[in-house]
BADREN-501980 format. One line per field, with one value per residue (C-alpha): chain; residue number from 1; y, x, z. Coordinates in nm, 2 decimals, decimal comma, padded with zeros to 4 digits. Layout:
BEGIN
chain <- c(A/...) .
resi <- c(NUM/...) .
py <- c(Y/...) .
px <- c(X/...) .
pz <- c(Z/...) .
***
This chain:
BEGIN
chain <- c(A/A/A/A/A/A/A/A/A/A/A/A/A/A/A/A/A/A/A/A/A/A/A/A/A/A/A/A/A/A/A/A/A/A/A/A/A/A/A/A/A/A/A/A/A/A/A/A/A/A/A/A/A/A/A/A/A/A/A/A/A/A/A/A/A/A/A/A/A/A/A/A/A/A/A/A/A/A/A/A/A/A/A/A/A/A/A/A/A/A/A/A/A/A/A/A/A/A/A/A/A/A/A/A/A/A/A/A/A/A/A/A/A/A/A/A/A/A/A/A/A/A/A/A/A/A/A/A/A/A/A/A/A/A/A/A/A/A/A/A/A/A/A/A/A/A/A/A/A/A/A/A/A/A/A/A/A/A/A/A/A/A/A/A/A/A/A/A/A/A/A/A/A/A/A/A/A/A/A/A/A/A/A/A/A/A/A/A/A/A/A/A/A/A/A/A/A/A/A/A/A/A/A/A/A/A/A/A/A/A/A/A/A/A/A/A/A/A/A/A/A/A/A/A/A/A/A/A/A/A/A/A/A/A/A/A/A/A/A/A/A/A/A/A/A/A/A/A/A/A/A/A/A/A/A/A/A/A/A/A/A/A/A/A/A/A/A/A/A/A/A/A/A/A/A/A/A/A/A/A/A/A/A/A/A/A/A/A/A/A/A/A/A/A/A/A/A/A/A/A/A/A/A/A/A/A/A/A/A/A/A/A/A/A/A/A/A/A/A/A/A/A/A/A/A/A/A/A/A/A/A/A/A/A/A/A/A/A/A/A/A/A/A/A/A/A/A/A/A/A/A/A/A/A/A/A/A/A/A/A/A/A/A/A/A/A/A/A/A/A/A/A/A/A/A/A/A/A/A/A/A/A/A/A/A/A/A/A/A/A/A/A/A/A/A/A/A/A/A/A/A/A/A/A/A/A/A/A/A/A/A/A/A/A/A/A/A/A/A/A/A/A/A/A/A/A/A/A/A/A/A/A/A/A/A/A/A/A/A/A/A/A/A/A/A/A/A/A/A/A/A/A/A/A/A/A/A/A/A/A/A/A/A/A/A/A/A/A/A/A/A/A/A/A/A/A/A/A/A/A/A/A/A/A/A/A/A/A/A/A/A/A/A/A/A/A/A/A/A/A/A/A/A/A/A/A/A/A/A/A/A/A/A/A/A/A/A/A/A/A/A/A/A/A/A/A/A/A/A/A/A/A) .
resi <- c(1/2/3/4/5/6/7/8/9/10/11/12/13/14/15/16/17/18/19/20/21/22/23/24/25/26/27/28/29/30/31/32/33/34/35/36/37/38/39/40/41/42/43/44/45/46/47/48/49/50/51/52/53/54/55/56/57/58/59/60/61/62/63/64/65/66/67/68/69/70/71/72/73/74/75/76/77/78/79/80/81/82/83/84/85/86/87/88/89/90/91/92/93/94/95/96/97/98/99/100/101/102/103/104/105/106/107/108/109/110/111/112/113/114/115/116/117/118/119/120/121/122/123/124/125/126/127/128/129/130/131/132/133/134/135/136/137/138/139/140/141/142/143/144/145/146/147/148/149/150/151/152/153/154/155/156/157/158/159/160/161/162/163/164/165/166/167/168/169/170/171/172/173/174/175/176/177/178/179/180/181/182/183/184/185/186/187/188/189/190/191/192/193/194/195/196/197/198/199/200/201/202/203/204/205/206/207/208/209/210/211/212/213/214/215/216/217/218/219/220/221/222/223/224/225/226/227/228/229/230/231/232/233/234/235/236/237/238/239/240/241/242/243/244/245/246/247/248/249/250/251/252/253/254/255/256/257/258/259/260/261/262/263/264/265/266/267/268/269/270/271/272/273/274/275/276/277/278/279/280/281/282/283/284/285/286/287/288/289/290/291/292/293/294/295/296/297/298/299/300/301/302/303/304/305/306/307/308/309/310/311/312/313/314/315/316/317/318/319/320/321/322/323/324/325/326/327/328/329/330/331/332/333/334/335/336/337/338/339/340/341/342/343/344/345/346/347/348/349/350/351/352/353/354/355/356/357/358/359/360/361/362/363/364/365/366/367/368/369/370/371/372/373/374/375/376/377/378/379/380/381/382/383/384/385/386/387/388/389/390/391/392/393/394/395/396/397/398/399/400/401/402/403/404/405/406/407/408/409/410/411/412/413/414/415/416/417/418/419/420/421/422/423/424/425/426/427/428/429/430/431/432/433/434/435/436/437/438/439/440/441/442/443/444/445/446/447/448/449/450/451/452/453/454/455/456/457/458/459/460/461/462/463/464/465/466/467/468/469/470/471/472/473/474/475/476/477/478/479/480/481/482/483/484/485/486/487/488/489/490/491/492/493/494/495/496/497/498/499/500/501/502/503/504/505/506/507/508/509/510/511/512/513/514/515/516/517/518/519/520/521/522/523/524/525/526/527/528/529/530/531/532) .
py <- c(05,53/05,76/05,85/05,65/05,87/05,89/05,85/06,17/06,04/05,99/06,33/06,49/06,32/06,44/06,79/06,82/06,72/07,01/07,24/07,14/07,22/07,56/07,66/07,57/07,70/08,04/07,90/07,74/07,70/07,32/07,27/07,51/07,32/06,99/07,14/07,28/06,95/06,76/07,01/07,03/06,65/06,61/06,54/06,62/06,99/07,02/06,85/07,06/07,38/07,26/07,18/07,51/07,70/07,54/07,62/07,97/08,02/07,88/08,14/08,42/08,34/08,39/08,73/08,59/08,61/08,25/08,16/07,98/08,25/08,29/07,92/07,88/08,13/08,00/07,65/07,77/07,95/07,63/07,44/07,72/07,69/07,32/07,34/07,62/07,42/07,12/07,35/07,35/07,73/07,76/07,55/07,75/08,09/07,96/07,87/08,19/08,39/08,18/08,27/08,64/08,63/08,45/08,67/08,99/08,89/09,19/09,05/09,06/09,40/09,60/09,48/09,46/09,70/09,51/09,38/09,12/09,33/09,64/09,45/09,31/09,42/09,24/08,93/08,90/08,93/08,73/08,41/08,60/08,77/08,43/08,28/08,19/08,25/08,59/08,68/08,58/08,79/09,10/09,04/09,37/09,40/09,77/10,00/10,04/10,40/10,62/10,86/11,18/11,52/11,77/11,94/12,29/12,39/12,31/12,24/11,91/11,65/11,52/11,20/11,15/10,79/10,64/10,36/10,46/10,66/11,03/11,15/11,33/11,45/11,74/12,02/11,86/11,82/12,17/12,32/12,15/12,20/12,57/12,57/12,73/12,49/12,17/11,99/11,77/11,45/11,22/10,85/10,64/10,28/10,18/10,37/10,38/10,14/09,99/09,96/09,88/09,52/09,48/09,66/09,39/09,03/08,95/08,61/08,74/09,03/08,78/08,55/08,82/08,89/08,51/08,50/08,29/08,55/08,65/08,75/08,96/09,12/09,22/09,37/09,57/09,70/09,80/09,98/10,16/10,25/10,55/10,71/10,65/10,77/11,10/11,16/11,30/11,21/10,97/11,04/10,72/10,77/10,48/10,21/09,94/09,80/10,09/10,10/09,73/09,74/10,03/09,84/09,55/09,75/09,92/10,30/10,40/10,76/10,84/10,92/10,72/10,87/10,66/10,81/10,57/10,67/10,41/10,11/09,99/09,89/09,64/09,48/09,24/09,50/09,63/09,27/09,19/09,52/09,57/09,89/09,93/10,07/10,34/10,65/10,80/10,68/10,96/10,88/11,11/11,03/10,93/10,66/10,49/10,51/10,33/10,06/10,00/09,98/09,74/09,51/09,56/09,61/09,60/09,97/10,03/09,86/10,05/10,02/10,12/10,43/10,76/10,77/11,11/11,25/11,51/11,60/11,53/11,81/11,96/12,29/12,38/12,76/12,70/12,56/12,87/13,02/13,17/12,93/12,92/13,01/12,65/12,50/12,49/12,18/11,99/11,73/11,64/11,31/11,34/11,01/10,70/10,45/10,23/10,01/10,17/10,49/10,31/10,53/10,32/10,48/10,82/10,70/10,60/10,95/11,11/10,88/10,99/11,35/11,37/11,21/11,54/11,77/11,68/11,98/11,79/11,60/11,41/11,49/11,20/11,30/11,05/10,72/10,44/10,11/09,86/09,52/09,32/09,26/09,02/08,87/09,09/09,41/09,28/09,23/09,58/09,73/09,54/09,66/10,02/10,02/09,89/10,17/10,43/10,30/10,37/10,72/10,88/10,90/11,10/11,36/11,25/11,16/11,28/11,11/11,36/11,12/11,23/11,60/11,80/12,10/11,98/12,34/12,45/12,16/12,23/12,59/12,42/12,20/12,32/12,01/11,77/11,41/11,14/10,81/10,60/10,30/10,39/10,67/10,80/11,16/11,18/11,44/11,50/11,58/11,83/11,99/12,02/12,18/12,43/12,52/12,63/12,32/12,21/11,87/11,57/11,29/10,93/10,80/10,56/10,22/10,08/10,31/10,42/10,42/10,41/10,67/10,83/10,82/11,04/11,22/11,33/11,41/11,64/11,87/11,67/11,84/11,73/11,36/11,14/10,76/10,68/10,80/10,94/11,15/11,27/11,38/11,56/11,75/11,84/11,97/12,18/12,33/12,41/12,55/12,87/12,99/13,22/12,93/12,72/13,00/13,07/12,70/12,67/12,97/12,81/12,48/12,66/12,85/12,53/12,34/12,62/12,68/12,31/12,12/12,37/12,34/12,69/12,56/12,21/12,31/12,42/12,08/11,91/12,16/12,08/11,70/11,70/12,01/12,08/11,94/11,75/11,40/11,28/11,40/11,17/11,34/11,37/11,14/10,87/10,89/10,86/10,58/10,37/10,42/10,33/10,01/09,88) .
px <- c(18,70/18,51/18,15/17,91/17,72/17,35/17,14/17,01/16,66/16,67/16,83/16,57/16,29/16,43/16,49/16,13/16,00/16,21/16,07/15,71/15,79/15,92/15,58/15,41/15,64/15,74/16,07/16,23/16,58/16,59/16,41/16,66/16,95/16,82/16,76/17,11/17,28/17,07/17,12/17,49/17,52/17,30/17,53/17,29/17,32/16,97/16,82/17,03/16,91/16,55/16,56/16,72/16,49/16,18/16,29/16,37/16,04/15,86/16,03/15,99/15,62/15,59/15,77/16,09/16,45/16,57/16,87/17,01/16,93/17,28/17,33/17,00/17,07/17,43/17,31/17,11/17,43/17,63/17,38/17,37/17,75/17,75/17,49/17,68/18,00/17,81/17,69/17,33/17,30/16,92/16,91/17,20/17,03/16,70/16,88/17,07/16,75/16,60/16,90/16,86/16,49/16,57/16,87/16,68/16,34/16,16/16,12/16,48/16,56/16,23/15,97/16,19/16,39/16,72/16,88/17,15/17,27/17,32/17,47/17,75/17,72/18,04/17,97/17,60/17,69/18,02/17,87/17,70/18,02/18,20/17,93/18,06/17,71/17,70/18,05/17,95/17,63/17,82/18,14/18,25/18,12/18,21/18,12/18,24/18,35/18,41/18,15/18,18/18,25/17,96/17,90/18,03/17,83/17,47/17,27/17,34/17,08/16,97/16,75/16,60/16,50/16,29/16,04/15,72/15,88/15,96/15,90/16,24/16,28/16,04/16,30/16,56/16,33/16,18/16,52/16,66/16,34/16,40/16,78/16,91/17,21/16,99/16,75/16,55/16,36/16,20/16,15/15,93/16,00/15,68/15,46/15,65/15,46/15,77/15,99/15,73/15,69/16,07/16,18/16,09/16,16/16,46/16,54/16,57/16,78/17,01/17,02/17,07/17,43/17,50/17,36/17,06/16,80/16,91/16,56/16,49/16,84/16,77/16,44/16,60/16,87/16,62/16,39/16,67/16,91/16,71/16,70/17,07/17,17/16,98/17,11/17,45/17,37/17,12/17,03/16,88/16,68/16,70/16,97/16,72/16,51/16,57/16,94/16,98/16,78/16,98/17,31/17,19/17,30/17,62/17,55/17,79/17,91/17,62/17,73/17,52/17,46/17,27/17,13/17,10/16,88/16,85/16,62/16,82/17,10/16,87/16,78/16,94/16,96/17,31/17,43/17,33/17,45/17,75/17,88/18,14/17,84/17,78/18,00/17,88/17,68/17,53/17,46/17,23/17,42/17,77/17,65/17,46/17,78/17,97/17,71/17,66/18,03/18,08/17,81/17,91/18,29/18,30/18,21/18,56/18,75/18,95/18,69/18,40/18,19/18,29/18,11/17,95/17,77/17,51/17,22/16,87/16,69/16,45/16,25/16,28/16,22/15,85/15,85/16,00/15,68/15,59/15,50/15,16/15,12/15,09/15,38/15,61/15,45/15,38/15,63/15,59/15,66/15,63/15,62/15,51/15,42/15,73/15,85/16,19/16,03/15,97/15,68/15,66/15,99/15,83/15,54/15,78/15,93/15,59/15,50/15,82/15,77/15,42/15,53/15,73/15,47/15,13/15,11/15,33/15,16/15,27/15,14/15,18/15,16/15,13/14,97/14,99/15,18/15,03/15,00/14,95/15,31/15,42/15,36/15,63/15,46/15,13/15,29/15,44/15,11/14,92/15,16/15,15/14,77/14,76/14,99/14,78/14,46/14,62/14,76/14,51/14,22/14,44/14,53/14,89/14,88/14,70/14,71/14,66/14,70/14,83/14,84/14,89/14,99/15,28/15,43/15,10/15,09/15,44/15,35/15,20/15,50/15,77/15,99/16,05/16,14/16,32/16,25/16,38/16,61/16,74/16,72/16,89/16,85/16,50/16,32/16,05/16,30/16,48/16,15/16,07/16,41/16,36/16,02/16,19/16,10/16,38/16,52/16,56/16,71/16,75/17,10/16,97/17,07/17,14/17,45/17,52/17,89/18,02/18,25/17,95/17,61/17,34/17,60/17,79/17,48/17,33/17,47/17,59/17,35/17,05/17,12/17,01/17,04/16,76/16,40/16,52/16,79/16,52/16,30/16,60/16,67/16,30/16,26/16,58/16,50/16,14/16,21/16,05/15,92/16,22/16,46/16,26/16,23/16,60/16,69/16,43/16,58/16,93/16,79/16,62/16,93/17,13/16,87/16,83/17,20/17,30/17,00/16,78/16,76/16,91/17,23/17,23/17,14/17,49/17,62/17,39/17,49/17,85/17,78/17,56/17,68/18,03/18,37/18,45/18,37/18,73/18,77/18,71/18,55/18,76/18,52/18,56/18,94/18,94/18,68/18,88/19,20/19,02/18,88/19,19) .
pz <- c(14,07/13,83/13,92/13,70/13,45/13,52/13,21/13,06/13,07/13,44/13,50/13,28/13,47/13,80/13,66/13,54/13,88/14,02/13,75/13,85/14,21/14,10/13,98/14,31/14,58/14,71/14,84/14,54/14,67/14,70/14,36/14,20/14,35/14,22/13,88/13,87/13,96/13,70/13,42/13,48/13,44/13,13/12,83/12,54/12,46/12,33/12,63/12,87/12,70/12,71/13,08/13,18/12,95/13,08/13,44/13,35/13,17/13,48/13,71/13,47/13,43/13,81/13,79/13,94/13,82/13,76/13,96/13,65/13,40/13,28/13,26/13,08/12,80/12,80/12,73/12,43/12,30/12,35/12,14/11,88/11,85/11,81/11,54/11,37/11,37/11,22/10,94/11,05/11,04/11,06/11,38/11,51/11,46/11,61/11,93/11,92/11,91/12,19/12,40/12,33/12,42/12,74/12,84/12,78/12,90/13,05/13,40/13,50/13,34/13,32/13,57/13,88/14,09/14,02/13,70/13,66/13,36/13,56/13,86/13,63/13,27/13,15/13,35/13,24/12,87/12,87/12,73/12,46/12,36/12,35/12,13/11,78/11,62/11,79/11,66/11,31/11,32/11,44/11,23/11,08/10,73/10,71/10,43/10,07/10,11/10,41/10,53/10,33/10,48/10,51/10,17/10,13/09,82/09,93/10,24/10,43/10,36/10,70/10,73/11,08/11,12/11,40/11,44/11,61/11,89/11,81/12,17/12,20/11,84/11,82/11,90/11,67/11,37/11,42/11,44/11,13/10,93/10,96/10,93/10,62/10,60/10,62/10,40/10,63/10,57/10,83/10,80/11,04/10,98/11,15/10,90/10,57/10,34/10,19/10,50/10,78/10,67/10,66/10,97/11,22/11,29/11,51/11,36/11,00/11,11/11,28/10,97/10,71/10,79/10,77/10,41/10,52/10,42/10,07/09,94/10,26/10,24/09,88/09,98/10,26/10,03/09,76/10,01/10,21/09,92/09,79/10,14/10,19/09,85/09,92/10,27/10,37/10,73/10,88/11,25/11,39/11,71/11,96/11,94/11,89/11,60/11,37/11,42/11,38/11,06/10,92/10,97/10,76/10,45/10,35/10,41/10,14/10,19/10,42/10,78/11,03/11,38/11,64/11,96/12,26/12,56/12,83/12,77/12,46/12,69/12,85/12,52/12,27/11,99/12,05/12,07/11,70/11,54/11,31/11,46/11,18/10,98/11,25/11,26/11,59/11,89/12,10/12,47/12,66/12,99/13,08/13,31/13,02/12,81/13,08/13,13/12,76/12,68/12,97/12,83/12,47/12,47/12,09/12,12/12,26/11,98/11,72/11,44/11,68/11,63/11,80/12,13/12,21/12,51/12,44/12,67/12,55/12,36/12,61/12,60/12,96/12,95/12,92/13,27/13,43/13,58/13,92/14,20/14,37/14,73/14,86/14,65/14,95/15,10/14,77/14,66/14,29/14,12/13,74/13,55/13,74/13,47/13,49/13,78/13,73/13,86/14,19/14,31/14,63/14,74/14,70/14,92/15,19/15,17/15,21/15,51/15,69/15,59/15,72/16,05/16,09/15,94/15,81/15,58/15,32/15,04/14,73/14,38/14,13/13,77/13,48/13,39/13,64/13,61/13,38/13,55/13,23/13,09/13,36/13,71/13,84/13,70/13,85/14,19/14,20/14,08/14,36/14,63/14,50/14,50/14,85/14,96/14,78/14,94/15,28/15,19/14,95/15,20/15,44/15,18/15,18/14,81/14,51/14,17/13,89/13,60/13,26/13,19/12,87/13,08/13,30/13,32/13,47/13,71/13,83/13,94/14,24/14,32/14,55/14,56/14,27/14,35/14,15/14,32/14,03/14,04/13,70/13,45/13,14/13,25/13,41/13,20/13,46/13,72/13,49/13,40/13,77/13,84/13,56/13,71/14,03/14,23/14,46/14,34/14,56/14,37/14,48/14,40/14,13/14,25/13,90/13,87/14,23/14,32/13,97/13,81/13,65/13,83/13,96/14,16/13,85/13,64/13,91/14,17/14,47/14,72/14,52/14,57/14,86/14,93/15,16/15,22/15,55/15,38/15,13/15,42/15,59/15,26/15,21/15,56/15,52/15,18/15,28/15,63/15,50/15,17/15,14/15,17/14,93/14,67/14,68/14,64/14,36/14,18/14,19/14,07/13,78/13,69/13,68/13,47/13,21/13,18/13,14/12,99/12,80/12,42/12,38/12,55/12,40/12,04/11,95/12,06/11,81/11,54/11,59/11,58/11,27/11,08/11,20/11,10/11,41/11,27/11,31/11,67/11,96/12,26/12,57/12,75/12,49/12,51/12,89/12,88/12,64/12,84/13,16/13,02/12,85) .
***
């Protein structure tokens, strides 16, 4: 005998009682189970999405990752598809945007030490990839003509595009501003008076490819076309807002190169882009390429961009200075302003280290963690401040704050620590290594155990898994100043020979000025074979 269907109204009433309980208890298991059963049985797609969305919002508001996060954003996608099929495209895109905002909320991916996306990139994004609305938004629109080869009779016209964040562009723009074979222009979409009002707004960027934003699309075309008509190559920094905005229009014969760092892979932007309008994507780390292509497998399809791996552009030689006399016992942590840096792990290291020898101390450089963005950020901030209140009075830890002379600060640091759970490349660690501080690198949990990880980015002996292993390495490499100095010189040699701009510069010249546009990198070929 079939189970009688419980009315949606009764299921919704029960579910909302469970949601109310979620906001009041620190042990939400029973409430989440009740919510899951009720939401599963609700027949009305809109009501199901609302119930799961309300529950997810309640948990996210408390800084917790909802147990039903995937189901919640999946319910919005199911509703979006039903509306799309019925021809109600505006309602469909509104639901699609709600799903994106829910799936890529900062609490699960930014403000905690674990992310469901990094745990299972393909699994977490599977429902998004199956969504009919999403497939329509990212459907290949291509370009009217192929990207042209670099000119042979005049300098290459290079347009460098960003939106507000040019932190890693200084060496590139300085180099090409003075390159005889390049005519350089820069474009900041956040400050350009014509483009700034247009280069924002997720919903209209989602709707434009569907023909639902014709006036907006015409404005974008008119504002971008002069820049694209001038440029031979557009280098777009960050695979986020700027890159998605640029792909709203046909680039014509202009070659489009997008550089992806790290945070973009934990956002919705790569999931709404038409990559047939991008010629090359540059990753600053192999492990970020693996994670991103697992989450966005369109990047491995035949019409996808060429996937490149180039190290970040860093001026490391300015860090190569003599160490101070007391550097041997100073452990440095440069950059502590994000939860992903996990400075509490570093504090555990210094606790254990001082149990062996109280001469060791931790120097923390950079702005602290902002508690404002979420309850999860506030909770980590509170715990960190509690730890520091214990350790700072003993001299175990000193907070320096932001510094405009990091090379000078590092002359007093003998060991440089990376305590992060995830990084693209960890610039502060590379700068410390270049300075001659001995690197001790946590095996970043977000990518640990994968084909490319911390252990393939850095020399194997730099990497540790636990605070205890970190202490063991620190004690070994600082057994004497002679031992520490020798290990520091080797670290500096490695950093300068692999990551310094003088080494990396030729790679960017080959990418942007050379004739290798039709050649896939060996890593891309291997990656595509491995994932087929």
